[in-house]
C-alpha positions in Angstrom: 131.0 44.9 -192.9 128.6 44.9 -190.0 125.6 46.8 -188.7 124.3 47.7 -192.1 121.3 50.0 -192.0 119.2 51.8 -194.7 117.0 54.7 -193.8 114.7 56.9 -195.9 114.4 60.6 -195.3 111.4 62.2 -196.8 108.2 60.8 -198.3 108.0 57.2 -199.3 108.0 53.8 -197.8 111.1 51.6 -197.2 110.8 48.3 -195.4 113.3 48.5 -192.5 116.6 46.9 -193.2 119.0 45.8 -190.5 121.5 43.0 -190.7 124.3 41.8 -188.5 126.9 41.1 -191.1 127.2 41.3 -194.9 130.2 39.3 -196.2 132.3 40.5 -199.2 130.5 39.6 -202.4 127.0 39.3 -200.8 124.3 41.7 -201.8 121.1 43.0 -200.3 118.0 44.2 -202.3 115.4 46.6 -201.1 112.5 48.5 -202.6 111.4 52.1 -202.0 108.0 53.2 -203.1 106.3 56.6 -203.0 104.6 59.2 -205.2 107.1 62.0 -204.9 110.5 60.3 -204.3 112.3 62.4 -206.9 111.2 65.6 -205.3 111.6 64.9 -201.6 113.4 61.8 -200.6 117.0 60.8 -199.7 118.2 57.3 -198.8 121.1 56.8 -196.4 123.1 53.5 -196.2 125.3 53.2 -193.1 127.7 50.5 -192.1 130.7 49.8 -189.9 134.0 48.4 -191.2 136.0 45.9 -189.0 138.0 48.9 -187.7 134.7 50.3 -186.4 134.9 53.3 -188.7 131.5 54.3 -189.8 130.7 54.8 -193.5 127.8 56.6 -195.1 126.4 56.4 -198.6 123.7 59.0 -199.2 121.8 59.2 -202.4 118.7 60.9 -203.8 116.3 59.6 -206.4 
């Protein structure tokens, strides 16, 4: 997969994540901190497959 990006919507702090390519089997760790994450925050992971189709994984805390 390529152009992996993670963004945080709402309150909290997420160190910006941007990587060119993540090979199958590789992993990426990140930390999100904030006082009210459960009440007001959503994280979105975006990436592109080799076909250039965009995939989104959205989750709340």
